[in-house]
KEKE-3310 file (N, C-alpha, C; in steps of 0.2 Angstrom, whole numbers, plus 5000, padded with zeros to 4 digits):
npx = (5441:5451:5460:5470:5466:5454:5445:5431:5425:5421:5426:5436:5453:5463:5478:5478:5485:5492:5493:5496:5494:5497:5496:5482:5467:5456:5442:5429:5415:5419:5422:5417:5414:5426:5437:5448:5447:5438:5428:5434:5447:5451:5451:5462:5472:5472:5475:5482:5475:5463:5446:5437:5443:5445:5442:5446:5448:5450:5450:5442:5452:5463:5480:5491:5505:5507:5508:5495:5488:5498:5502:5501:5512:5507:5511:5526:5528:5523:5528:5527)
npy = (5582:5597:5611:5623:5636:5635:5631:5633:5643:5635:5622:5607:5609:5599:5592:5580:5575:5577:5585:5588:5602:5606:5605:5595:5596:5590:5595:5592:5596:5607:5602:5611:5629:5634:5626:5620:5608:5593:5582:5569:5571:5581:5573:5565:5575:5581:5572:5573:5582:5585:5581:5588:5599:5617:5622:5610:5597:5584:5566:5559:5559:5558:5554:5547:5548:5559:5576:5587:5599:5598:5595:5581:5576:5570:5567:5566:5575:5587:5597:5604)
npz = (5636:5636:5630:5640:5637:5632:5642:5652:5666:5677:5675:5676:5680:5680:5674:5660:5649:5633:5617:5600:5600:5613:5631:5639:5648:5661:5661:5666:5676:5690:5707:5718:5719:5725:5721:5709:5703:5697:5707:5707:5703:5713:5724:5721:5720:5733:5743:5756:5763:5776:5776:5784:5787:5786:5770:5765:5754:5753:5756:5770:5785:5777:5771:5782:5780:5773:5776:5783:5771:5762:5745:5735:5722:5707:5694:5686:5676:5680:5692:5709)
capx = (5447:5451:5466:5469:5463:5447:5442:5426:5426:5419:5429:5442:5460:5468:5481:5477:5488:5494:5492:5501:5493:5499:5493:5475:5465:5450:5436:5423:5413:5423:5419:5414:5417:5433:5441:5449:5447:5432:5428:5439:5454:5452:5453:5469:5477:5472:5475:5484:5471:5457:5440:5433:5447:5443:5445:5449:5445:5453:5446:5442:5458:5469:5485:5495:5512:5507:5506:5489:5489:5503:5499:5505:5513:5504:5514:5532:5529:5520:5530:5524)
capy = (5585:5603:5615:5627:5642:5633:5629:5638:5645:5630:5616:5605:5610:5594:5589:5573:5573:5582:5583:5593:5609:5607:5601:5594:5596:5586:5599:5590:5601:5607:5600:5617:5635:5636:5621:5620:5601:5589:5578:5563:5574:5584:5567:5563:5580:5584:5566:5574:5586:5582:5583:5593:5605:5623:5622:5603:5593:5577:5560:5559:5557:5558:5549:5549:5549:5566:5581:5591:5605:5597:5592:5576:5577:5564:5566:5569:5581:5593:5597:5609)
capz = (5637:5633:5631:5645:5635:5630:5648:5655:5673:5682:5672:5680:5677:5681:5668:5659:5644:5629:5610:5596:5602:5620:5637:5639:5655:5662:5659:5669:5681:5696:5714:5720:5716:5728:5719:5702:5700:5698:5713:5706:5703:5719:5729:5720:5721:5740:5748:5762:5767:5780:5773:5788:5788:5782:5763:5764:5748:5753:5759:5778:5788:5773:5771:5788:5778:5770:5781:5780:5768:5757:5739:5732:5715:5704:5688:5686:5672:5684:5699:5713)
cpx = (5448:5458:5465:5465:5456:5443:5437:5428:5426:5421:5435:5448:5465:5471:5480:5481:5490:5493:5497:5500:5495:5495:5485:5473:5458:5444:5429:5421:5417:5418:5415:5417:5424:5438:5442:5449:5440:5433:5434:5446:5456:5454:5460:5474:5478:5472:5477:5480:5465:5451:5436:5437:5445:5446:5447:5445:5447:5448:5447:5448:5464:5474:5490:5502:5512:5504:5500:5491:5494:5499:5504:5506:5511:5507:5521:5533:5527:5523:5528:5530)
cpy = (5592:5606:5620:5634:5641:5631:5635:5639:5639:5623:5614:5606:5605:5592:5582:5571:5579:5580:5588:5600:5611:5603:5601:5594:5593:5589:5597:5596:5601:5605:5605:5623:5637:5631:5621:5613:5598:5585:5572:5566:5578:5578:5565:5568:5582:5578:5568:5579:5583:5585:5588:5599:5611:5623:5615:5600:5586:5572:5561:5556:5557:5553:5551:5550:5556:5571:5585:5597:5604:5594:5587:5577:5570:5562:5570:5575:5588:5593:5604:5611)
cpz = (5633:5634:5636:5643:5633:5636:5650:5662:5677:5679:5675:5676:5678:5674:5666:5653:5639:5621:5606:5597:5609:5625:5637:5647:5655:5659:5662:5674:5688:5702:5717:5718:5719:5725:5712:5699:5701:5705:5712:5706:5710:5724:5727:5722:5729:5744:5755:5766:5770:5777:5777:5790:5784:5775:5761:5758:5748:5756:5767:5780:5784:5773:5777:5786:5775:5775:5778:5777:5762:5751:5736:5724:5712:5697:5688:5681:5675:5691:5703:5718)
residu = (MET:LYS:HIS:LEU:LEU:ASP:LEU:GLN:LYS:ASN:GLU:CYS:ARG:TYR:PRO:VAL:GLY:GLU:ASP:ALA:ARG:GLY:HIS:LEU:PHE:CYS:ALA:GLU:PRO:VAL:ARG:ASP:GLU:LYS:CYS:SER:TYR:CYS:LYS:ALA:HIS:ALA:ASP:ILE:ALA:TYR:THR:GLY:MET:LEU:ALA:ASP:ALA:PRO:GLY:GLY:HIS:GLY:ARG:PRO:GLY:GLY:ASN:PRO:GLU:ILE:LYS:PRO:GLY:ARG:ILE:ARG:VAL:VAL:SER:PRO:GLU:TYR:THR:ILE)
# end
């Protein structure tokens, strides 16, 4: 885990907590150069996207209750 300003270009920016200095982010290697998250966090963040859609990072088929292209908020601290 790292603070935002300590992250390198290809490290996951998924928020995972905070400490006295501020918010902490995952920092695992990103899924691919077009995604800001590692595979595990991309699967969480993009559950509504189809895997075969252009730019899609979600699971095949996604969740039928979430429209494609929508991001599910997984933490009440971070709203989109």
